[in-house]
C-alpha positions in Angstrom: 40.9 -20.0 22.6 40.7 -21.4 26.1 41.2 -25.1 27.2 37.5 -25.8 27.5 36.9 -24.5 23.9 39.7 -26.6 22.6 38.3 -29.7 24.3 34.9 -29.0 22.7 36.5 -28.7 19.3 38.3 -32.0 19.8 35.1 -33.7 20.9 33.3 -32.4 17.8 36.1 -33.5 15.5 36.1 -37.0 17.0 32.3 -37.2 16.7 32.5 -36.2 13.1 35.2 -38.8 12.4 33.2 -41.5 14.0 30.0 -40.6 12.1 31.8 -40.8 8.8 33.7 -44.0 9.5 32.1 -46.8 7.4 32.6 -49.4 10.2 30.8 -47.2 12.8 28.1 -46.4 10.3 27.5 -50.1 9.7 27.4 -50.9 13.4 25.0 -48.1 14.1 22.7 -49.1 11.2 22.6 -52.6 12.5 21.6 -51.4 16.0 18.8 -49.2 14.5 17.5 -52.1 12.4 17.5 -54.5 15.4 15.5 -51.8 17.4 12.9 -52.0 14.7 13.5 -48.8 12.9 12.8 -48.5 9.2 11.9 -44.9 8.4 13.3 -42.0 10.3 13.6 -38.2 10.5 17.2 -36.9 11.1 18.0 -33.8 12.9 20.9 -32.7 10.7 21.6 -30.9 7.4 20.5 -33.0 4.4 23.1 -35.6 3.6 22.7 -38.7 1.3 23.5 -42.0 3.1 24.1 -44.7 0.4 24.6 -47.4 3.0 21.2 -47.1 4.6 19.4 -49.0 1.9 21.5 -52.1 2.6 19.9 -52.2 6.1 16.4 -51.3 4.8 16.6 -48.0 6.6 15.2 -44.8 5.0 15.5 -41.1 5.9 12.1 -39.5 5.2 12.9 -36.0 6.3 15.8 -33.8 7.6 14.9 -31.5 10.4 17.0 -28.4 11.2 18.5 -28.6 14.7 
């Protein structure tokens, strides 16, 4: 595995960690709500997000990337 491939793996790992961190999740949810979002389609595998209901956000569909 070359250096560029290792960096890409590191970036993906950090992105995953940030996306599962409750603090980051809350901040991102607040931003989406302030932008006027309510219902959304996500480009990801189906995942249940318990915290979204606290911000009146709803995932209506999952779209495969």
